[in-house]
C-alpha positions as CSV (number, residue, x, y, z in Angstrom):
1,X,-42.3,16.7,-4.6
2,X,-38.8,18.0,-4.2
3,X,-38.4,21.7,-4.1
4,X,-35.7,23.7,-5.9
5,X,-33.6,24.3,-2.7
6,X,-33.5,20.6,-1.8
7,X,-32.6,19.7,-5.4
8,X,-29.7,22.2,-5.3
9,X,-28.5,20.7,-2.0
10,X,-28.6,17.2,-3.3
11,X,-26.9,18.2,-6.5
12,X,-24.2,20.0,-4.6
13,X,-23.7,16.8,-2.4
14,X,-23.5,14.6,-5.5
15,X,-21.0,16.9,-7.1
16,X,-18.8,16.8,-4.0
17,X,-19.0,13.0,-3.8
18,X,-18.1,12.8,-7.5
19,X,-15.0,15.0,-6.9
20,X,-13.9,12.8,-4.0
21,X,-14.4,9.7,-6.1
22,X,-12.3,11.2,-8.9
23,X,-9.5,12.0,-6.5
24,X,-9.6,8.6,-5.0
25,X,-9.4,7.0,-8.5
26,X,-6.5,9.2,-9.4
27,X,-4.6,8.3,-6.3
28,X,-5.2,4.6,-6.9
29,X,-3.9,5.0,-10.5
30,X,-0.8,6.8,-9.2
31,X,-0.1,4.0,-6.7
32,X,-0.6,1.3,-9.2
33,X,1.8,3.0,-11.6
34,X,4.3,3.4,-8.8
35,X,4.0,-0.3,-7.9
36,X,4.6,-1.1,-11.6
37,X,7.6,1.2,-11.9
38,X,9.3,0.5,-8.6
39,X,8.5,-3.2,-8.1
40,X,7.3,-4.5,-11.5
41,X,3.9,-5.4,-10.1
42,X,1.1,-5.2,-12.6
43,X,-1.7,-5.9,-10.1
44,X,-2.5,-5.5,-6.5
45,X,-2.4,-9.3,-6.1
46,X,1.1,-9.5,-7.5
47,X,2.1,-6.7,-5.1
48,X,0.7,-8.7,-2.2
49,X,2.6,-11.8,-3.3
50,X,5.8,-9.8,-3.6
51,X,5.2,-8.3,-0.1
52,X,4.7,-11.8,1.4
53,X,7.9,-13.0,-0.3
54,X,9.9,-9.9,1.0
55,X,8.5,-10.4,4.5
56,X,9.7,-14.1,4.5
57,X,13.1,-13.0,3.3
58,X,13.3,-10.3,6.0
59,X,12.5,-12.9,8.7
60,X,15.1,-15.3,7.3
61,X,17.7,-12.5,7.2
62,X,16.9,-11.6,10.8
63,X,17.3,-15.2,11.9
64,X,20.6,-15.4,10.0
65,X,21.8,-12.2,11.7
66,X,20.9,-13.5,15.1
67,X,22.7,-16.7,14.5
68,X,25.8,-14.9,13.3
69,X,25.7,-12.5,16.3
70,X,25.5,-15.5,18.7
71,X,28.5,-17.1,17.0
72,X,30.4,-13.8,17.2
73,X,29.6,-13.3,20.8
74,X,30.6,-16.9,21.7
75,X,33.9,-16.4,20.0
76,X,34.7,-12.8,21.0
77,X,32.4,-12.2,24.0
78,X,29.9,-9.4,24.3
């Protein structure tokens, strides 16, 4: 059988874990709301898709910049 002291320790630990869970859920809700407000993403999946799209755009923009820089340097020198 469990004694009173052990019960209180377990209850204290469970209460602490519940507070941590509540904080984590609140943080997740805030992040989801921010994704919706700032980027129009209703789900984590839509945010991942948007991120992948933006990463591709960033790579393409970097390549275009490099190409323009090379053309500039060919015409005007370094």
